[in-house]
C-alpha positions in Angstrom: 0.0 0.0 0.0 1.5 3.3 -1.1 2.0 5.9 1.7 -0.3 8.9 1.8 1.2 12.0 0.4 2.4 14.3 3.1 0.4 17.5 3.4 2.4 20.7 2.9 2.9 22.8 6.0 1.4 26.2 6.2 4.9 27.8 6.1 5.6 26.0 2.8 2.5 27.5 1.2 3.3 31.1 2.1 5.8 33.6 0.6 8.3 35.1 3.1 7.9 38.8 3.8 11.0 40.4 5.0 10.5 43.3 7.5 11.1 46.8 6.1 13.6 49.1 7.6 13.2 52.8 8.4 10.9 54.9 10.6 7.2 54.9 9.9 4.0 55.4 11.8 2.8 52.6 14.1 -0.6 51.2 13.2 -3.1 49.3 15.3 -6.0 47.1 14.3 -9.3 48.6 15.3 -10.8 45.4 16.5 -8.0 44.9 19.0 -8.4 48.5 20.2 -12.1 48.2 20.9 -12.5 44.8 22.6 -10.9 42.9 25.5 -8.5 40.5 23.8 -5.5 40.8 26.2 -4.7 40.6 29.9 -3.9 44.0 31.4 -2.0 42.6 34.3 1.8 42.1 34.5 1.3 38.9 36.6 0.3 35.8 34.7 -3.4 35.4 34.0 -5.0 32.0 33.4 -8.7 32.8 34.0 -10.4 33.2 30.5 -11.8 36.5 29.2 -15.5 36.0 28.5 -17.1 39.0 26.8 -20.5 39.4 25.1 -22.3 42.5 24.0 -25.0 42.8 21.3 -23.9 40.4 18.6 -20.3 40.2 19.6 -18.9 37.3 21.5 -15.2 36.9 22.6 -13.5 34.2 24.6 -9.8 34.3 25.3 -8.1 31.3 26.9 -4.6 30.7 28.2 -2.4 27.8 29.2 -0.8 27.6 32.7 2.7 27.2 31.2 2.8 30.7 29.6 -0.3 32.6 30.7 -2.5 34.8 28.6 -1.0 37.2 26.1 -0.8 40.7 27.6 -1.4 44.2 26.2 2.5 44.6 26.2 2.7 41.5 24.0 0.3 43.1 21.6 3.1 45.5 20.7 4.4 42.8 18.4 1.1 42.8 16.6 1.3 46.5 16.3 4.7 46.1 14.7 3.4 43.5 12.3 0.4 45.6 11.3 2.6 48.6 10.7 4.9 46.5 8.5 2.1 45.1 6.4 0.4 48.5 5.9 3.7 50.2 5.0 4.6 47.5 2.5 1.1 47.6 0.9 1.1 51.4 0.6 4.5 51.1 -1.1 3.2 48.6 -3.6 5.2 45.7 -2.1 3.8 42.2 -1.7 2.9 41.2 1.9 2.5 37.8 3.6 1.4 36.3 6.9 4.9 34.7 7.1 7.1 37.5 8.3 10.9 37.6 9.0 12.7 40.1 11.2 15.5 40.4 13.7 14.7 40.8 17.4 16.5 44.2 17.2 14.1 45.5 14.5 11.0 44.5 16.5 12.3 45.8 19.9 13.5 49.2 18.6 10.2 49.8 16.8 8.2 49.2 19.9 10.5 51.3 22.1 12.2 48.5 24.1 15.8 47.9 25.0 18.0 45.5 23.1 19.9 43.8 25.9 19.9 40.0 26.7 17.0 40.4 29.1 14.9 42.2 26.4 15.5 39.4 24.0 14.3 36.8 26.5 11.2 38.9 27.2 10.5 39.0 23.4 10.7 35.2 23.2 8.3 34.9 26.2 5.9 37.3 24.6 5.9 35.3 21.3 5.2 32.1 23.4 2.2 33.8 25.0 0.9 35.1 21.7 1.2 31.6 20.2 -0.4 29.7 23.1 -3.3 32.1 23.7 -6.4 31.1 21.8 -9.2 33.4 20.8 -12.8 32.5 19.7 -14.9 35.3 18.4 -17.9 36.1 16.3 -16.4 39.5 15.4 -16.4 40.0 11.6 -18.1 36.6 11.0 -21.2 36.1 9.0 -24.0 34.9 11.3 -24.4 35.5 15.0 -23.3 32.0 16.0 -20.4 31.5 13.7 -17.1 31.6 15.6 -13.5 32.0 14.4 -10.9 30.4 16.6 -7.2 31.2 16.3 -4.0 32.1 18.1 -2.3 35.5 17.8 0.7 33.8 16.2 0.2 30.5 14.4 3.8 29.6 14.9 7.2 31.2 15.3 10.8 30.0 15.0 14.3 31.4 15.5 16.7 31.3 12.6 20.3 30.5 13.2 23.5 31.2 11.2 26.2 28.7 10.4 27.7 29.1 13.9 24.4 28.3 15.6 23.8 31.9 16.7 20.4 33.5 16.5 20.0 35.2 13.1 16.4 36.4 13.3 12.8 35.3 13.9 10.1 33.9 11.5 6.5 34.1 12.5 3.1 33.4 10.9 0.2 35.6 11.6 -3.4 34.3 11.8 -5.6 35.0 8.8 -8.2 36.7 11.0 -5.7 39.4 12.0 -4.0 39.6 8.6 -7.3 40.3 6.7 -8.3 43.0 9.2 -4.9 44.8 8.8 -5.2 44.8 5.0 -8.6 46.6 5.2 -8.1 50.4 5.4 -11.2 50.8 7.6 -9.8 48.5 10.3 -6.4 50.1 10.9 -5.6 53.3 12.7 -2.3 55.2 13.3 -1.4 55.6 16.9 0.9 57.9 18.8 4.5 56.5 19.2 4.3 57.7 22.8 1.8 54.9 23.4 4.8 52.5 23.8 6.0 54.6 26.7 2.8 54.0 28.7 3.7 51.6 31.6 0.3 50.7 33.0 -1.9 48.0 31.4 -5.1 50.0 32.1 -3.8 53.2 30.6 -2.5 51.4 27.5 -5.9 49.7 27.1 -7.7 53.1 27.7 -5.5 54.9 25.1 -6.4 52.3 22.4 -10.1 52.6 23.2 -10.0 56.4 23.3 -8.1 56.5 20.0 -10.5 54.1 18.4 -13.7 55.9 19.5 -12.7 59.6 19.7 -10.9 59.4 16.4 -10.6 62.7 14.7 -13.8 64.2 16.2 -13.2 67.6 17.6 -16.0 67.0 20.2 -14.6 63.6 21.4 -16.6 60.8 22.9 -17.8 59.5 26.2 -18.5 56.2 28.0 -20.2 55.2 31.2 -17.7 53.9 33.7 -19.5 50.6 34.3 -19.6 50.0 30.6 -15.8 50.7 30.4 -15.3 48.2 33.2 -17.1 45.5 31.2 -15.1 46.3 28.1 -11.8 46.1 29.9 -12.1 42.4 30.9 -10.1 43.0 34.1 -10.4 40.7 37.1 -10.3 43.5 39.7 -13.4 44.9 41.3 -15.3 47.8 39.8 -14.3 49.9 42.8 -10.6 49.3 42.1 -11.1 49.9 38.4 -12.8 53.2 39.1 -10.0 54.3 41.5 -7.3 53.5 38.8 -9.3 55.3 36.1 -9.6 58.4 38.3 -5.9 58.4 38.8 -5.3 58.2 35.0 -7.6 61.2 34.6 -5.8 63.1 37.3 -2.4 62.5 35.7 -3.8 63.1 32.1 -1.7 60.2 31.1 -2.9 59.6 27.6 -0.9 61.3 24.8 -2.9 63.5 22.6 -6.1 63.4 24.6 -7.8 65.3 27.3 -9.8 63.2 29.9 -12.5 64.3 32.3 -14.9 62.5 34.7 -18.4 63.8 34.8 -20.8 63.1 37.6 -24.4 62.4 36.6 -27.6 61.7 38.4 -28.0 58.6 40.7 -24.3 58.5 41.3 -23.4 57.6 37.7 -20.0 58.7 36.4 -19.0 59.2 32.8 -15.5 59.4 31.2 -15.3 62.0 28.5 -12.4 62.4 26.2 -11.4 64.8 23.4 -8.3 65.6 21.5 -5.9 68.0 23.1 -4.0 71.0 21.8 -0.4 70.3 21.0 2.6 72.5 19.9 3.5 72.9 16.2 6.6 70.8 16.7 4.6 67.9 18.1 2.1 68.4 15.2 4.7 67.8 12.6 6.1 64.8 14.6 2.6 63.3 15.0 1.8 63.7 11.3 5.1 62.1 10.4 6.1 64.9 8.1 9.2 67.0 7.8 8.8 70.8 8.4 10.9 73.4 6.8 12.0 76.8 8.1 9.1 79.2 8.9 8.3 82.1 6.6 5.3 84.2 6.0 3.6 81.9 3.6 1.4 78.8 4.2 1.6 75.5 2.5 -1.4 75.1 0.3 -4.0 72.4 0.7 -3.0 69.1 -1.0 0.7 69.5 -0.4 2.5 66.1 -0.3 4.2 64.6 2.8 7.6 66.1 2.1 7.3 69.8 2.8 10.3 71.7 1.3 12.5 74.0 3.3 11.1 77.5 3.5 7.5 76.7 4.3 5.5 78.0 7.2 5.7 76.7 10.7 2.1 75.5 10.5 2.9 72.7 8.0 -0.7 73.1 6.9 -1.7 70.0 4.9 -4.8 68.0 3.9 -3.5 64.9 5.6 -5.2 62.5 8.1 -4.1 63.8 11.5 -4.4 60.7 13.7 -5.2 62.4 17.0 -5.0 66.2 16.7 -7.6 68.9 17.3 -8.7 71.7 19.5 -10.0 71.0 23.0 -13.7 70.8 23.4 -16.0 70.5 26.4 -18.7 68.9 24.4 -18.8 65.1 24.0 -22.1 64.3 22.4 -21.3 63.9 18.8 -21.6 60.5 17.1 -18.4 58.8 16.3 -18.2 58.9 12.5 -14.9 57.0 12.4 -16.1 54.0 14.4 -17.5 51.0 12.6 -19.1 49.6 15.7 -22.8 49.9 16.5 -22.4 49.8 20.2 -19.9 52.7 20.2 -22.5 55.1 18.8 -25.0 54.8 21.7 -25.4 57.8 23.9 -23.2 56.5 26.7 -22.5 53.1 25.5 -24.1 51.2 28.4 -25.8 48.0 27.5 -28.8 48.8 29.8 -29.0 52.5 28.9 -32.5 52.3 27.4 -33.8 50.8 30.6 -32.3 53.6 32.7 -33.8 56.2 30.4 -37.2 54.7 30.4 -37.2 54.6 34.2 -36.1 58.2 34.4 -38.8 59.3 32.0 -41.4 57.6 34.1 -40.2 59.2 37.3 -40.1 62.6 35.6 -43.8 62.4 34.5 -44.8 61.5 38.0 -43.0 64.6 39.5 -44.8 68.0 40.1 -44.5 70.6 37.3 -42.6 73.1 39.5 -39.4 71.1 39.4 -38.1 72.7 36.2 -34.9 73.8 37.9 -33.7 70.3 38.7 -31.1 68.6 36.6 -32.4 67.2 33.3 -31.3 64.2 31.3 -27.6 63.9 30.9 
C-alpha cells in the first residue's frame, strides 16, 4: 500500500515577507483596540476572558505554562500591522509569514536591546502563540465563531555558527485580513509605547478608536468601560485607577474628564488635546521646513520643502490632533461599531432612560430647575 502524500505545512504555502527598515507610523487594528483581547496585568493570567455585547462574543483562553497574552505582548502585533500597511502602501507584496530580527522589533516598539529584552521577546511570542481566541467578530452569522492564536507559529533562525539570526512568525488569517482593510487600521501615537500601566494602555487604544478625529470627542459610562476592559479586579478598584489616570492626564494627545451624573453615575469624556507645532509635525510624520510668512497650500505632499510656514498646513489625516472641546455628544463617525455610537455606550442605557422618564412624568410641574437628562 502506497504511503499517503504528506500535506504541505502552512509555512511552505506562504511567501516570506522580510520586514522593512526605516521609521514609519505605528498602526493598530481597530478590533484589537475596541474589545478585551488581552490581559492588562503584569502577573500571569489563566482565567479566561468572556465578553458578550450585542452580537459580539469573545472568549480568550490561556495555558498555565505561559499565561495569557498581555497588552504589552500586543506591541508585536502593532509592529506586524505597521509593516504590512507600510509595504502595501509602497506597492510591495505582503504575507502572513514574516521575517525580522529581534532588534528590529524591539527598537520599533520602544524596548531595550539587551539580553533580558531578547528573553522577554521570546516569552511574549510564546504567550501570543499559546493564547487562543474564539470570536464572532467579523463573522457572517451570530453563532459563527472564528478560533485562532495570535501567532500560528514562530521560530528562531540561526546562522552557520548556531547563533540566532532572526525570527520567523506566521500571523493568523483573521488578523491579517483586518490589517489589509483600510477601515480596520488606525495610526497611533508613538508615545503609546512609553505607557507603563496596562489599564492606561488599554484606555488609550479605546479612546483612539472611539474619539478618532472628532473635535468633540466621545464618552463612556464607567461601568460600561469596566465590562469592556475584561479586568479581574473589582469595579471599585477599576474606578480608582481610572480616576488616577484622569488626574495625571496620562494619555498622549487626549484630554480626559470625569463627569458626575444623576443617581451616582459617572461618565468618562475624552477629546483631542491641543499640541505644539513641533509635536504636530512629529505626529503627522512629516518634515517641516524653516518658517516664513507663507502657508503650504492644501493638497501638499508629505515632504514639505524648506522655507515653508511653521504651521505645516496640509490636507492629511491627523491621527489624533484637534482643539479642545468641552462637548462630547457627537456621534463617532470614524467608528464601525454599532455599540460605540450609543449615547453613553451602556448595555442597559435604554432601561435607565425609560425609568427616568417615568419618574419625571410623576413629579410635580414646579421642578423645572432640577437637573435634566444627561
